[in-house]
C-alpha positions, -999 to +999 in steps of 0.1 A: -044+529-160-044+516-124-080+523-115-112+518-134-149+514-126-162+479-133-198+474-143-209+446-121-239+432-102-253+443-078-236+477-085-204+490-101-172+491-081-138+508-085-109+484-092-073+493-084-052+468-104-023+473-080-044+460-052-062+433-072-053+397-080-067+373-105-072+338-091-081+309-115-096+280-098-089+243-106-087+244-144-072+209-143-071+182-170-090+157-149-120+181-147-120+196-182-105+171-207-121+143-226-112+110-210-105+126-176-119+119-141-149+143-146-160+126-177-156+092-161-183+102-136-207+108-165-203+145-168-204+166-200-169+183-199-179+206-227-199+226-202-167+233-182-147+239-214-169+268-223-150+287-196-116+282-212-117+310-237-130+336-213-104+325-188-077+330-214-090+365-221-090+376-185-056+359-179-040+379-208-057+411-196-044+406-161-009+399-174-011+430-195-021+450-165+008+436-144-016+422-119-008+393-095-021+361-110-026+329-091-037+294-101-051+266-079-052+229-081-073+206-059-053+175-050-036+155-023-002+140-013+006+106-029+005+090+005-030+104+012-019+118+045-038+150+039-072+135+030-098+133+057-116+099+060-149+116+051-135+128+018-115+097+011-144+072+016-170+091-005-185+077-037-177+046-058-147+028-043-132+025-078-133+062-084-121+075-050-092+098-044-059+079-050-075+053-072-061+047-107-081+069-130-079+076-168-051+102-163-033+087-133-042+085-097-073+106-090-067+140-074-031+132-066-004+158-069+021+152-097-003+130-118-011+140-153-047+146-146-039+168-116-021+194-137-036+226-152-047+224-188-021+237-213-044+265-226-041+282-191-005+272-182+008+293-153+035+318-160+069+315-143+060+342-117+024+331-112+020+311-079+002+278-080-017+270-049-021+233-043-051+229-020-064+198-003-099+211+000-126+230-020-116+264-008-083+280-018-076+293+017-079+260+035-045+246+045-027+268+020-005+299+021-028+319-001-037+345+025+000+351+033+008+356-004-021+381-008-012+400+024+025+403+013+013+420-019-012+443-004-042+427-022-077+436-012-097+426-042-099+392-060-112+386-096-122+349-095-128+325-123-126+287-128-145+256-120-168+246-107-190+276-099-210+261-071-182+241-054-146+254-054-153+288-068-181+294-044-162+280-014-132+302-022-153+333-025-170+326+008-137+321+025-123+353+010-154+373+021-149+362+057-113+373+055-122+408+043-115+405+006-137+420-021-145+393-047-157+397-082-167+365-099-162+366-137-194+350-149-186+334-182-151+325-170-167+301-145-187+269-153-204+239-138-214+204-150-249+216-140-259+248-157-287+256-132-261+253-104-239+278-122-268+303-126-279+299-090-244+301-077-239+335-094-272+347-081-263+338-046-230+358-047-246+390-058-279+387-038-288+410-010-266+438-021-236+416-028-237+393+003-206+374-010-193+398-036-200+409-072-206+393-105-193+408-138-187+398-174-152+395-189-165+419-216-169+446-189-131+448-183-115+479-200-098+470-232-060+463-230-057+447-264-074+447-298-113+446-298-111+410-311-101+399-276-137+403-265-153+370-254-166+348-282-176+319-259-208+300-266-221+306-230-258+309-228-264+346-219-290+335-194-262+319-173-246+353-167-277+374-162-281+383-125-314+397-113-312+429-092 
């Protein structure tokens, strides 16, 4: 099976797995694990962790299909030479980029907290895009990788829905890619931002792309692979 019709909002679309890539956004320890940078800011990381199981399911599905899989990490060079002053000087001085955090220097490449959680560890042939900004195309070679593989459609998941996921989808849309955001495989520290972010993507006939459920993917493994996350169904319901 190389083509199938995916039930999505605002309308179904045909997916060719040979021209489609899965991109998993910023599933990093500092954002998702207890004791990490995200929790130190007062966030409930369990809200982000609800996306782990659905991400595992779509990751296995994509691998079974032989699709291109990419992972991203937000972070900066240890010398901070790729951080703009506006980003570097934002927030509590003790919790800024490069400061010592609970899992090493905050948002610095190579630190423990910067790495992807073990549950979603990249495979040997799955590119990891280290990005200095919110969007995965900004100051990276993502577009070159996609072009070299003839990719026209992106299945997008990860965190957070309204920030790095949304920014990447908007960048991709402007570059001519079709984007499908996998609803329960994304998450936010703020559930209402997650819901609104999904609604914005599919609004006005799909102004930025489509929204679909992981369960809408055609089965590649046993039925038990269907999502068993505790995501509130209202968070993936998109109005027509």
